[in-house]
Biotite code that builds the C-alpha atoms (Angstrom):
import biotite.structure as struc

atoms = struc.array([
    struc.Atom([11.627, -1.074, 10.043], chain_id="A", res_id=1, res_name="UNK", atom_name="CA", element="C"),
    struc.Atom([9.826, -1.789, 13.314], chain_id="A", res_id=2, res_name="UNK", atom_name="CA", element="C"),
    struc.Atom([9.085, -4.804, 15.452], chain_id="A", res_id=3, res_name="UNK", atom_name="CA", element="C"),
    struc.Atom([10.617, -7.739, 17.279], chain_id="A", res_id=4, res_name="UNK", atom_name="CA", element="C"),
    struc.Atom([9.536, -11.341, 17.724], chain_id="A", res_id=5, res_name="UNK", atom_name="CA", element="C"),
    struc.Atom([7.884, -10.474, 21.025], chain_id="A", res_id=6, res_name="UNK", atom_name="CA", element="C"),
    struc.Atom([6.269, -7.236, 19.859], chain_id="A", res_id=7, res_name="UNK", atom_name="CA", element="C"),
    struc.Atom([4.983, -8.870, 16.685], chain_id="A", res_id=8, res_name="UNK", atom_name="CA", element="C"),
    struc.Atom([3.355, -11.724, 18.591], chain_id="A", res_id=9, res_name="UNK", atom_name="CA", element="C"),
    struc.Atom([1.451, -9.340, 20.864], chain_id="A", res_id=10, res_name="UNK", atom_name="CA", element="C"),
    struc.Atom([0.419, -7.036, 18.012], chain_id="A", res_id=11, res_name="UNK", atom_name="CA", element="C"),
    struc.Atom([-0.738, -9.746, 15.599], chain_id="A", res_id=12, res_name="UNK", atom_name="CA", element="C"),
    struc.Atom([-2.620, -11.749, 18.224], chain_id="A", res_id=13, res_name="UNK", atom_name="CA", element="C"),
    struc.Atom([-4.512, -8.616, 19.242], chain_id="A", res_id=14, res_name="UNK", atom_name="CA", element="C"),
    struc.Atom([-5.308, -7.737, 15.632], chain_id="A", res_id=15, res_name="UNK", atom_name="CA", element="C"),
    struc.Atom([-6.455, -11.302, 14.942], chain_id="A", res_id=16, res_name="UNK", atom_name="CA", element="C"),
    struc.Atom([-8.822, -11.296, 17.920], chain_id="A", res_id=17, res_name="UNK", atom_name="CA", element="C"),
    struc.Atom([-10.173, -7.865, 16.984], chain_id="A", res_id=18, res_name="UNK", atom_name="CA", element="C"),
    struc.Atom([-11.056, -9.004, 13.472], chain_id="A", res_id=19, res_name="UNK", atom_name="CA", element="C"),
    struc.Atom([-14.008, -10.987, 14.806], chain_id="A", res_id=20, res_name="UNK", atom_name="CA", element="C"),
    struc.Atom([-16.076, -7.787, 14.916], chain_id="A", res_id=21, res_name="UNK", atom_name="CA", element="C"),
    struc.Atom([-14.986, -6.493, 11.501], chain_id="A", res_id=22, res_name="UNK", atom_name="CA", element="C"),
    struc.Atom([-16.014, -7.060, 7.905], chain_id="A", res_id=23, res_name="UNK", atom_name="CA", element="C"),
    struc.Atom([-13.314, -5.388, 5.836], chain_id="A", res_id=24, res_name="UNK", atom_name="CA", element="C"),
    struc.Atom([-10.172, -6.538, 4.036], chain_id="A", res_id=25, res_name="UNK", atom_name="CA", element="C"),
    struc.Atom([-7.082, -6.238, 6.243], chain_id="A", res_id=26, res_name="UNK", atom_name="CA", element="C"),
    struc.Atom([-3.443, -7.109, 5.574], chain_id="A", res_id=27, res_name="UNK", atom_name="CA", element="C"),
    struc.Atom([-0.166, -6.543, 7.397], chain_id="A", res_id=28, res_name="UNK", atom_name="CA", element="C"),
    struc.Atom([3.263, -6.028, 5.803], chain_id="A", res_id=29, res_name="UNK", atom_name="CA", element="C"),
    struc.Atom([6.090, -6.771, 8.255], chain_id="A", res_id=30, res_name="UNK", atom_name="CA", element="C"),
    struc.Atom([9.824, -6.625, 7.490], chain_id="A", res_id=31, res_name="UNK", atom_name="CA", element="C"),
    struc.Atom([11.137, -9.597, 5.497], chain_id="A", res_id=32, res_name="UNK", atom_name="CA", element="C"),
    struc.Atom([12.723, -11.274, 8.547], chain_id="A", res_id=33, res_name="UNK", atom_name="CA", element="C"),
    struc.Atom([9.364, -11.593, 10.286], chain_id="A", res_id=34, res_name="UNK", atom_name="CA", element="C"),
    struc.Atom([7.345, -13.036, 7.403], chain_id="A", res_id=35, res_name="UNK", atom_name="CA", element="C"),
    struc.Atom([7.699, -16.624, 8.670], chain_id="A", res_id=36, res_name="UNK", atom_name="CA", element="C"),
    struc.Atom([6.553, -15.609, 12.151], chain_id="A", res_id=37, res_name="UNK", atom_name="CA", element="C"),
    struc.Atom([3.624, -13.620, 10.759], chain_id="A", res_id=38, res_name="UNK", atom_name="CA", element="C"),
    struc.Atom([2.672, -16.464, 8.425], chain_id="A", res_id=39, res_name="UNK", atom_name="CA", element="C"),
    struc.Atom([2.475, -18.863, 11.378], chain_id="A", res_id=40, res_name="UNK", atom_name="CA", element="C"),
    struc.Atom([0.600, -16.437, 13.632], chain_id="A", res_id=41, res_name="UNK", atom_name="CA", element="C"),
    struc.Atom([-1.959, -15.511, 10.974], chain_id="A", res_id=42, res_name="UNK", atom_name="CA", element="C"),
    struc.Atom([-2.586, -19.060, 9.754], chain_id="A", res_id=43, res_name="UNK", atom_name="CA", element="C"),
    struc.Atom([-6.327, -19.611, 9.422], chain_id="A", res_id=44, res_name="UNK", atom_name="CA", element="C"),
    struc.Atom([-7.194, -15.961, 10.061], chain_id="A", res_id=45, res_name="UNK", atom_name="CA", element="C"),
    struc.Atom([-8.756, -13.456, 7.666], chain_id="A", res_id=46, res_name="UNK", atom_name="CA", element="C"),
    struc.Atom([-5.778, -11.112, 7.987], chain_id="A", res_id=47, res_name="UNK", atom_name="CA", element="C"),
    struc.Atom([-3.734, -11.116, 4.788], chain_id="A", res_id=48, res_name="UNK", atom_name="CA", element="C"),
    struc.Atom([0.044, -10.999, 4.634], chain_id="A", res_id=49, res_name="UNK", atom_name="CA", element="C"),
    struc.Atom([2.255, -8.807, 2.486], chain_id="A", res_id=50, res_name="UNK", atom_name="CA", element="C"),
    struc.Atom([5.830, -7.582, 2.171], chain_id="A", res_id=51, res_name="UNK", atom_name="CA", element="C"),
    struc.Atom([7.207, -4.066, 2.099], chain_id="A", res_id=52, res_name="UNK", atom_name="CA", element="C"),
    struc.Atom([9.160, -4.412, -1.146], chain_id="A", res_id=53, res_name="UNK", atom_name="CA", element="C"),
    struc.Atom([10.260, -6.931, -3.760], chain_id="A", res_id=54, res_name="UNK", atom_name="CA", element="C"),
    struc.Atom([13.035, -7.302, -6.314], chain_id="A", res_id=55, res_name="UNK", atom_name="CA", element="C"),
    struc.Atom([12.301, -6.689, -9.963], chain_id="A", res_id=56, res_name="UNK", atom_name="CA", element="C"),
    struc.Atom([14.437, -9.771, -10.679], chain_id="A", res_id=57, res_name="UNK", atom_name="CA", element="C"),
    struc.Atom([13.187, -13.359, -10.442], chain_id="A", res_id=58, res_name="UNK", atom_name="CA", element="C"),
    struc.Atom([16.541, -14.767, -9.252], chain_id="A", res_id=59, res_name="UNK", atom_name="CA", element="C"),
    struc.Atom([20.275, -14.369, -9.706], chain_id="A", res_id=60, res_name="UNK", atom_name="CA", element="C"),
    struc.Atom([23.289, -12.520, -8.332], chain_id="A", res_id=61, res_name="UNK", atom_name="CA", element="C"),
    struc.Atom([21.412, -9.729, -6.525], chain_id="A", res_id=62, res_name="UNK", atom_name="CA", element="C"),
    struc.Atom([22.735, -10.023, -2.978], chain_id="A", res_id=63, res_name="UNK", atom_name="CA", element="C"),
    struc.Atom([20.350, -8.758, -0.332], chain_id="A", res_id=64, res_name="UNK", atom_name="CA", element="C"),
    struc.Atom([17.296, -8.774, -2.594], chain_id="A", res_id=65, res_name="UNK", atom_name="CA", element="C"),
    struc.Atom([14.137, -10.859, -2.204], chain_id="A", res_id=66, res_name="UNK", atom_name="CA", element="C"),
    struc.Atom([12.233, -12.284, -5.173], chain_id="A", res_id=67, res_name="UNK", atom_name="CA", element="C"),
    struc.Atom([8.465, -12.396, -5.585], chain_id="A", res_id=68, res_name="UNK", atom_name="CA", element="C"),
    struc.Atom([8.386, -16.211, -5.677], chain_id="A", res_id=69, res_name="UNK", atom_name="CA", element="C"),
    struc.Atom([10.161, -16.241, -2.314], chain_id="A", res_id=70, res_name="UNK", atom_name="CA", element="C"),
    struc.Atom([7.454, -14.017, -0.852], chain_id="A", res_id=71, res_name="UNK", atom_name="CA", element="C"),
    struc.Atom([4.790, -16.373, -2.149], chain_id="A", res_id=72, res_name="UNK", atom_name="CA", element="C"),
    struc.Atom([6.451, -19.254, -0.289], chain_id="A", res_id=73, res_name="UNK", atom_name="CA", element="C"),
    struc.Atom([5.878, -17.390, 2.967], chain_id="A", res_id=74, res_name="UNK", atom_name="CA", element="C"),
    struc.Atom([2.189, -16.893, 2.322], chain_id="A", res_id=75, res_name="UNK", atom_name="CA", element="C"),
    struc.Atom([2.314, -13.347, 0.995], chain_id="A", res_id=76, res_name="UNK", atom_name="CA", element="C"),
    struc.Atom([-0.616, -12.187, -1.075], chain_id="A", res_id=77, res_name="UNK", atom_name="CA", element="C"),
    struc.Atom([0.360, -8.516, -1.258], chain_id="A", res_id=78, res_name="UNK", atom_name="CA", element="C"),
    struc.Atom([3.540, -6.502, -1.729], chain_id="A", res_id=79, res_name="UNK", atom_name="CA", element="C"),
    struc.Atom([4.168, -2.762, -1.630], chain_id="A", res_id=80, res_name="UNK", atom_name="CA", element="C"),
    struc.Atom([5.897, -1.323, -4.695], chain_id="A", res_id=81, res_name="UNK", atom_name="CA", element="C"),
    struc.Atom([7.122, 2.243, -5.015], chain_id="A", res_id=82, res_name="UNK", atom_name="CA", element="C"),
    struc.Atom([6.691, 3.284, -1.396], chain_id="A", res_id=83, res_name="UNK", atom_name="CA", element="C"),
    struc.Atom([7.828, 6.887, -1.031], chain_id="A", res_id=84, res_name="UNK", atom_name="CA", element="C"),
    struc.Atom([10.748, 5.869, 1.173], chain_id="A", res_id=85, res_name="UNK", atom_name="CA", element="C"),
    struc.Atom([11.957, 3.391, -1.453], chain_id="A", res_id=86, res_name="UNK", atom_name="CA", element="C"),
    struc.Atom([11.707, 6.102, -4.096], chain_id="A", res_id=87, res_name="UNK", atom_name="CA", element="C"),
    struc.Atom([13.370, 8.824, -1.994], chain_id="A", res_id=88, res_name="UNK", atom_name="CA", element="C"),
    struc.Atom([15.965, 6.931, 0.058], chain_id="A", res_id=89, res_name="UNK", atom_name="CA", element="C"),
    struc.Atom([16.903, 4.160, -2.356], chain_id="A", res_id=90, res_name="UNK", atom_name="CA", element="C"),
    struc.Atom([16.474, 5.911, -5.669], chain_id="A", res_id=91, res_name="UNK", atom_name="CA", element="C"),
    struc.Atom([13.754, 3.693, -7.123], chain_id="A", res_id=92, res_name="UNK", atom_name="CA", element="C"),
    struc.Atom([12.682, 5.318, -10.376], chain_id="A", res_id=93, res_name="UNK", atom_name="CA", element="C"),
    struc.Atom([9.274, 5.038, -12.014], chain_id="A", res_id=94, res_name="UNK", atom_name="CA", element="C"),
    struc.Atom([10.697, 2.412, -14.385], chain_id="A", res_id=95, res_name="UNK", atom_name="CA", element="C"),
    struc.Atom([12.104, 0.318, -11.517], chain_id="A", res_id=96, res_name="UNK", atom_name="CA", element="C"),
    struc.Atom([8.786, 0.516, -9.681], chain_id="A", res_id=97, res_name="UNK", atom_name="CA", element="C"),
    struc.Atom([6.993, -0.593, -12.844], chain_id="A", res_id=98, res_name="UNK", atom_name="CA", element="C"),
    struc.Atom([9.388, -3.547, -13.190], chain_id="A", res_id=99, res_name="UNK", atom_name="CA", element="C"),
    struc.Atom([8.717, -4.541, -9.579], chain_id="A", res_id=100, res_name="UNK", atom_name="CA", element="C"),
    struc.Atom([4.976, -4.288, -10.232], chain_id="A", res_id=101, res_name="UNK", atom_name="CA", element="C"),
    struc.Atom([5.298, -6.661, -13.190], chain_id="A", res_id=102, res_name="UNK", atom_name="CA", element="C"),
    struc.Atom([7.512, -9.091, -11.267], chain_id="A", res_id=103, res_name="UNK", atom_name="CA", element="C"),
    struc.Atom([5.029, -9.191, -8.389], chain_id="A", res_id=104, res_name="UNK", atom_name="CA", element="C"),
    struc.Atom([2.074, -9.941, -10.643], chain_id="A", res_id=105, res_name="UNK", atom_name="CA", element="C"),
    struc.Atom([4.014, -12.570, -12.560], chain_id="A", res_id=106, res_name="UNK", atom_name="CA", element="C"),
    struc.Atom([4.477, -14.441, -9.271], chain_id="A", res_id=107, res_name="UNK", atom_name="CA", element="C"),
    struc.Atom([0.786, -14.148, -8.415], chain_id="A", res_id=108, res_name="UNK", atom_name="CA", element="C"),
    struc.Atom([1.116, -11.340, -5.879], chain_id="A", res_id=109, res_name="UNK", atom_name="CA", element="C"),
    struc.Atom([-1.175, -8.325, -5.677], chain_id="A", res_id=110, res_name="UNK", atom_name="CA", element="C"),
    struc.Atom([1.033, -5.217, -5.905], chain_id="A", res_id=111, res_name="UNK", atom_name="CA", element="C"),
    struc.Atom([0.076, -2.184, -3.858], chain_id="A", res_id=112, res_name="UNK", atom_name="CA", element="C"),
    struc.Atom([1.352, 0.627, -6.051], chain_id="A", res_id=113, res_name="UNK", atom_name="CA", element="C"),
    struc.Atom([2.319, 3.640, -3.938], chain_id="A", res_id=114, res_name="UNK", atom_name="CA", element="C"),
    struc.Atom([2.239, 7.082, -5.543], chain_id="A", res_id=115, res_name="UNK", atom_name="CA", element="C"),
    struc.Atom([2.469, 10.602, -4.200], chain_id="A", res_id=116, res_name="UNK", atom_name="CA", element="C"),
    struc.Atom([4.131, 13.999, -4.315], chain_id="A", res_id=117, res_name="UNK", atom_name="CA", element="C"),
    struc.Atom([6.629, 15.769, -2.079], chain_id="A", res_id=118, res_name="UNK", atom_name="CA", element="C"),
    struc.Atom([5.898, 19.076, -0.352], chain_id="A", res_id=119, res_name="UNK", atom_name="CA", element="C"),
    struc.Atom([7.998, 20.955, -2.926], chain_id="A", res_id=120, res_name="UNK", atom_name="CA", element="C"),
    struc.Atom([6.029, 19.338, -5.745], chain_id="A", res_id=121, res_name="UNK", atom_name="CA", element="C"),
    struc.Atom([2.684, 20.129, -4.104], chain_id="A", res_id=122, res_name="UNK", atom_name="CA", element="C"),
    struc.Atom([3.615, 23.763, -3.497], chain_id="A", res_id=123, res_name="UNK", atom_name="CA", element="C"),
    struc.Atom([4.694, 24.029, -7.138], chain_id="A", res_id=124, res_name="UNK", atom_name="CA", element="C"),
    struc.Atom([1.275, 22.790, -8.260], chain_id="A", res_id=125, res_name="UNK", atom_name="CA", element="C"),
    struc.Atom([2.708, 19.544, -9.635], chain_id="A", res_id=126, res_name="UNK", atom_name="CA", element="C"),
    struc.Atom([0.659, 17.027, -7.646], chain_id="A", res_id=127, res_name="UNK", atom_name="CA", element="C"),
    struc.Atom([-1.514, 15.878, -10.557], chain_id="A", res_id=128, res_name="UNK", atom_name="CA", element="C"),
    struc.Atom([1.456, 15.696, -12.917], chain_id="A", res_id=129, res_name="UNK", atom_name="CA", element="C"),
    struc.Atom([3.628, 13.646, -10.525], chain_id="A", res_id=130, res_name="UNK", atom_name="CA", element="C"),
    struc.Atom([0.920, 11.168, -9.566], chain_id="A", res_id=131, res_name="UNK", atom_name="CA", element="C"),
    struc.Atom([-0.216, 10.770, -13.172], chain_id="A", res_id=132, res_name="UNK", atom_name="CA", element="C"),
    struc.Atom([3.380, 10.133, -14.276], chain_id="A", res_id=133, res_name="UNK", atom_name="CA", element="C"),
    struc.Atom([3.931, 7.489, -11.578], chain_id="A", res_id=134, res_name="UNK", atom_name="CA", element="C"),
    struc.Atom([0.755, 5.605, -12.486], chain_id="A", res_id=135, res_name="UNK", atom_name="CA", element="C"),
    struc.Atom([1.363, 6.091, -16.180], chain_id="A", res_id=136, res_name="UNK", atom_name="CA", element="C"),
    struc.Atom([4.737, 4.353, -15.960], chain_id="A", res_id=137, res_name="UNK", atom_name="CA", element="C"),
    struc.Atom([3.044, 1.212, -14.669], chain_id="A", res_id=138, res_name="UNK", atom_name="CA", element="C"),
    struc.Atom([0.245, 1.372, -17.234], chain_id="A", res_id=139, res_name="UNK", atom_name="CA", element="C"),
    struc.Atom([2.809, 1.797, -20.019], chain_id="A", res_id=140, res_name="UNK", atom_name="CA", element="C"),
    struc.Atom([4.771, -1.220, -18.782], chain_id="A", res_id=141, res_name="UNK", atom_name="CA", element="C"),
    struc.Atom([1.992, -3.582, -17.669], chain_id="A", res_id=142, res_name="UNK", atom_name="CA", element="C"),
    struc.Atom([-1.146, -2.292, -19.426], chain_id="A", res_id=143, res_name="UNK", atom_name="CA", element="C"),
    struc.Atom([-4.197, -0.772, -17.780], chain_id="A", res_id=144, res_name="UNK", atom_name="CA", element="C"),
    struc.Atom([-5.830, -4.192, -17.362], chain_id="A", res_id=145, res_name="UNK", atom_name="CA", element="C"),
    struc.Atom([-3.075, -5.090, -14.873], chain_id="A", res_id=146, res_name="UNK", atom_name="CA", element="C"),
    struc.Atom([-4.579, -2.616, -12.414], chain_id="A", res_id=147, res_name="UNK", atom_name="CA", element="C"),
    struc.Atom([-7.571, -4.950, -12.060], chain_id="A", res_id=148, res_name="UNK", atom_name="CA", element="C"),
    struc.Atom([-5.236, -7.192, -10.030], chain_id="A", res_id=149, res_name="UNK", atom_name="CA", element="C"),
    struc.Atom([-3.600, -4.439, -8.025], chain_id="A", res_id=150, res_name="UNK", atom_name="CA", element="C"),
    struc.Atom([-4.233, -1.752, -5.439], chain_id="A", res_id=151, res_name="UNK", atom_name="CA", element="C"),
    struc.Atom([-3.164, 1.892, -5.664], chain_id="A", res_id=152, res_name="UNK", atom_name="CA", element="C"),
    struc.Atom([-2.155, 3.811, -2.545], chain_id="A", res_id=153, res_name="UNK", atom_name="CA", element="C"),
    struc.Atom([-1.918, 7.600, -2.634], chain_id="A", res_id=154, res_name="UNK", atom_name="CA", element="C"),
    struc.Atom([0.587, 8.735, -0.027], chain_id="A", res_id=155, res_name="UNK", atom_name="CA", element="C"),
    struc.Atom([1.429, 12.442, -0.069], chain_id="A", res_id=156, res_name="UNK", atom_name="CA", element="C"),
    struc.Atom([5.058, 12.404, 1.055], chain_id="A", res_id=157, res_name="UNK", atom_name="CA", element="C"),
    struc.Atom([4.590, 15.589, 3.073], chain_id="A", res_id=158, res_name="UNK", atom_name="CA", element="C"),
    struc.Atom([1.950, 13.864, 5.215], chain_id="A", res_id=159, res_name="UNK", atom_name="CA", element="C"),
    struc.Atom([3.810, 10.633, 6.050], chain_id="A", res_id=160, res_name="UNK", atom_name="CA", element="C"),
    struc.Atom([4.936, 10.383, 9.652], chain_id="A", res_id=161, res_name="UNK", atom_name="CA", element="C"),
    struc.Atom([4.670, 14.147, 10.057], chain_id="A", res_id=162, res_name="UNK", atom_name="CA", element="C"),
    struc.Atom([1.350, 14.241, 11.862], chain_id="A", res_id=163, res_name="UNK", atom_name="CA", element="C"),
    struc.Atom([0.094, 16.455, 9.029], chain_id="A", res_id=164, res_name="UNK", atom_name="CA", element="C"),
    struc.Atom([-2.731, 14.904, 7.056], chain_id="A", res_id=165, res_name="UNK", atom_name="CA", element="C"),
    struc.Atom([-4.133, 15.944, 3.728], chain_id="A", res_id=166, res_name="UNK", atom_name="CA", element="C"),
    struc.Atom([-7.643, 17.217, 4.291], chain_id="A", res_id=167, res_name="UNK", atom_name="CA", element="C"),
    struc.Atom([-10.382, 14.825, 3.185], chain_id="A", res_id=168, res_name="UNK", atom_name="CA", element="C"),
    struc.Atom([-11.094, 17.196, 0.285], chain_id="A", res_id=169, res_name="UNK", atom_name="CA", element="C"),
    struc.Atom([-7.418, 17.297, -0.774], chain_id="A", res_id=170, res_name="UNK", atom_name="CA", element="C"),
    struc.Atom([-7.132, 13.524, -0.614], chain_id="A", res_id=171, res_name="UNK", atom_name="CA", element="C"),
    struc.Atom([-10.413, 13.001, -2.464], chain_id="A", res_id=172, res_name="UNK", atom_name="CA", element="C"),
    struc.Atom([-9.298, 15.335, -5.250], chain_id="A", res_id=173, res_name="UNK", atom_name="CA", element="C"),
    struc.Atom([-6.205, 13.230, -5.945], chain_id="A", res_id=174, res_name="UNK", atom_name="CA", element="C"),
    struc.Atom([-8.054, 9.923, -5.577], chain_id="A", res_id=175, res_name="UNK", atom_name="CA", element="C"),
    struc.Atom([-10.683, 11.113, -8.056], chain_id="A", res_id=176, res_name="UNK", atom_name="CA", element="C"),
    struc.Atom([-7.937, 12.125, -10.491], chain_id="A", res_id=177, res_name="UNK", atom_name="CA", element="C"),
    struc.Atom([-6.324, 8.682, -10.195], chain_id="A", res_id=178, res_name="UNK", atom_name="CA", element="C"),
    struc.Atom([-9.614, 6.970, -10.947], chain_id="A", res_id=179, res_name="UNK", atom_name="CA", element="C"),
    struc.Atom([-10.290, 9.341, -13.847], chain_id="A", res_id=180, res_name="UNK", atom_name="CA", element="C"),
    struc.Atom([-6.858, 8.607, -15.362], chain_id="A", res_id=181, res_name="UNK", atom_name="CA", element="C"),
    struc.Atom([-7.614, 4.886, -15.309], chain_id="A", res_id=182, res_name="UNK", atom_name="CA", element="C"),
    struc.Atom([-11.226, 5.413, -16.469], chain_id="A", res_id=183, res_name="UNK", atom_name="CA", element="C"),
    struc.Atom([-9.992, 7.240, -19.564], chain_id="A", res_id=184, res_name="UNK", atom_name="CA", element="C"),
    struc.Atom([-8.454, 3.917, -20.618], chain_id="A", res_id=185, res_name="UNK", atom_name="CA", element="C"),
    struc.Atom([-10.834, 1.372, -19.073], chain_id="A", res_id=186, res_name="UNK", atom_name="CA", element="C"),
    struc.Atom([-13.968, 2.297, -17.170], chain_id="A", res_id=187, res_name="UNK", atom_name="CA", element="C"),
    struc.Atom([-14.512, -1.170, -15.703], chain_id="A", res_id=188, res_name="UNK", atom_name="CA", element="C"),
    struc.Atom([-11.002, -1.329, -14.268], chain_id="A", res_id=189, res_name="UNK", atom_name="CA", element="C"),
    struc.Atom([-11.437, 2.151, -12.796], chain_id="A", res_id=190, res_name="UNK", atom_name="CA", element="C"),
    struc.Atom([-14.747, 1.219, -11.161], chain_id="A", res_id=191, res_name="UNK", atom_name="CA", element="C"),
    struc.Atom([-13.229, -1.821, -9.475], chain_id="A", res_id=192, res_name="UNK", atom_name="CA", element="C"),
    struc.Atom([-9.908, -0.212, -8.521], chain_id="A", res_id=193, res_name="UNK", atom_name="CA", element="C"),
    struc.Atom([-9.207, 0.103, -4.803], chain_id="A", res_id=194, res_name="UNK", atom_name="CA", element="C"),
    struc.Atom([-7.454, 3.389, -4.075], chain_id="A", res_id=195, res_name="UNK", atom_name="CA", element="C"),
    struc.Atom([-6.126, 3.691, -0.524], chain_id="A", res_id=196, res_name="UNK", atom_name="CA", element="C"),
    struc.Atom([-5.009, 6.823, 1.315], chain_id="A", res_id=197, res_name="UNK", atom_name="CA", element="C"),
    struc.Atom([-1.743, 6.731, 3.239], chain_id="A", res_id=198, res_name="UNK", atom_name="CA", element="C"),
    struc.Atom([-0.596, 9.798, 5.114], chain_id="A", res_id=199, res_name="UNK", atom_name="CA", element="C"),
    struc.Atom([-0.865, 9.957, 8.907], chain_id="A", res_id=200, res_name="UNK", atom_name="CA", element="C"),
    struc.Atom([-4.213, 8.148, 9.051], chain_id="A", res_id=201, res_name="UNK", atom_name="CA", element="C"),
    struc.Atom([-5.340, 7.979, 12.686], chain_id="A", res_id=202, res_name="UNK", atom_name="CA", element="C"),
    struc.Atom([-8.500, 6.858, 14.506], chain_id="A", res_id=203, res_name="UNK", atom_name="CA", element="C"),
    struc.Atom([-9.410, 10.543, 14.841], chain_id="A", res_id=204, res_name="UNK", atom_name="CA", element="C"),
    struc.Atom([-9.488, 11.248, 11.096], chain_id="A", res_id=205, res_name="UNK", atom_name="CA", element="C"),
    struc.Atom([-10.181, 7.848, 9.529], chain_id="A", res_id=206, res_name="UNK", atom_name="CA", element="C"),
    struc.Atom([-13.985, 8.093, 9.462], chain_id="A", res_id=207, res_name="UNK", atom_name="CA", element="C"),
    struc.Atom([-13.986, 11.396, 7.590], chain_id="A", res_id=208, res_name="UNK", atom_name="CA", element="C"),
    struc.Atom([-11.278, 10.270, 5.159], chain_id="A", res_id=209, res_name="UNK", atom_name="CA", element="C"),
    struc.Atom([-12.943, 6.947, 4.366], chain_id="A", res_id=210, res_name="UNK", atom_name="CA", element="C"),
    struc.Atom([-16.297, 8.683, 3.846], chain_id="A", res_id=211, res_name="UNK", atom_name="CA", element="C"),
    struc.Atom([-14.946, 10.273, 0.652], chain_id="A", res_id=212, res_name="UNK", atom_name="CA", element="C"),
    struc.Atom([-16.358, 8.627, -2.494], chain_id="A", res_id=213, res_name="UNK", atom_name="CA", element="C"),
    struc.Atom([-13.000, 7.679, -4.028], chain_id="A", res_id=214, res_name="UNK", atom_name="CA", element="C"),
    struc.Atom([-11.113, 6.708, -0.852], chain_id="A", res_id=215, res_name="UNK", atom_name="CA", element="C"),
    struc.Atom([-11.507, 2.952, -0.446], chain_id="A", res_id=216, res_name="UNK", atom_name="CA", element="C"),
    struc.Atom([-9.319, 2.391, 2.612], chain_id="A", res_id=217, res_name="UNK", atom_name="CA", element="C"),
    struc.Atom([-5.964, 3.208, 4.123], chain_id="A", res_id=218, res_name="UNK", atom_name="CA", element="C"),
    struc.Atom([-2.288, 2.335, 3.971], chain_id="A", res_id=219, res_name="UNK", atom_name="CA", element="C"),
    struc.Atom([-1.467, 2.688, 7.654], chain_id="A", res_id=220, res_name="UNK", atom_name="CA", element="C"),
    struc.Atom([1.982, 3.427, 9.054], chain_id="A", res_id=221, res_name="UNK", atom_name="CA", element="C"),
    struc.Atom([2.651, 4.431, 12.653], chain_id="A", res_id=222, res_name="UNK", atom_name="CA", element="C"),
    struc.Atom([-0.905, 3.868, 13.876], chain_id="A", res_id=223, res_name="UNK", atom_name="CA", element="C"),
    struc.Atom([-0.649, 0.214, 12.795], chain_id="A", res_id=224, res_name="UNK", atom_name="CA", element="C"),
    struc.Atom([1.970, -0.392, 15.491], chain_id="A", res_id=225, res_name="UNK", atom_name="CA", element="C"),
    struc.Atom([-0.697, 0.077, 18.173], chain_id="A", res_id=226, res_name="UNK", atom_name="CA", element="C"),
    struc.Atom([-3.332, -2.648, 17.901], chain_id="A", res_id=227, res_name="UNK", atom_name="CA", element="C"),
    struc.Atom([-6.192, -0.622, 19.367], chain_id="A", res_id=228, res_name="UNK", atom_name="CA", element="C"),
    struc.Atom([-5.502, 2.307, 17.034], chain_id="A", res_id=229, res_name="UNK", atom_name="CA", element="C"),
    struc.Atom([-5.227, 0.029, 14.003], chain_id="A", res_id=230, res_name="UNK", atom_name="CA", element="C"),
    struc.Atom([-8.468, -1.758, 14.871], chain_id="A", res_id=231, res_name="UNK", atom_name="CA", element="C"),
    struc.Atom([-10.211, 1.598, 15.346], chain_id="A", res_id=232, res_name="UNK", atom_name="CA", element="C"),
    struc.Atom([-9.128, 2.555, 11.828], chain_id="A", res_id=233, res_name="UNK", atom_name="CA", element="C"),
    struc.Atom([-10.388, -0.808, 10.554], chain_id="A", res_id=234, res_name="UNK", atom_name="CA", element="C"),
    struc.Atom([-13.741, -0.098, 12.202], chain_id="A", res_id=235, res_name="UNK", atom_name="CA", element="C"),
    struc.Atom([-13.860, 3.225, 10.349], chain_id="A", res_id=236, res_name="UNK", atom_name="CA", element="C"),
    struc.Atom([-13.354, 1.363, 7.066], chain_id="A", res_id=237, res_name="UNK", atom_name="CA", element="C"),
    struc.Atom([-15.945, -1.165, 8.144], chain_id="A", res_id=238, res_name="UNK", atom_name="CA", element="C"),
])
């Protein structure tokens, strides 16, 4: 929940101009209120647009919610589902996240499925179990083939906004496990699946993280609010 009309204009114009030197897929996910502004500013650019959440319902008496078809009208291609803050602060269960995933795809959006464990879960040795359960809920609801039109983002909750980052080896271990879980059901889907890392990615650690064989990019939080830092991370992915 960051930004203002003025701040957004400066940030997005700088990102747009910096994309000229890059050859990687980039998208931004502003708060709902700023989607129209972002749509206008990014018109004709290679920067994709997404939203931070979506309702599992297509329409109806759900005051305050936003439907997937509405996001499409504002030029969204992507939408985050199951972000750790939505799970922790707003009680979104695995089944709700799976329903949002399905609703997004039904409207033609590419869901970015966020998964990850808390510090307590990691210290208890439950990382693999938690992440597998979160992905499994979506596979059970939508089928493994649905992941061919989706992105997975591993975000260890203990590393989000804390300045603490999972080591490249720690992150790679979980990313490899995610790909192996999908590969056990469909090797082709697993090979094509983009698995992003999200957990205090910064220009200083992006190159080493993105060099890992199963880390295909990043889901960037705080560093994305500073254009030069975000573009430096994009260059690392490049």
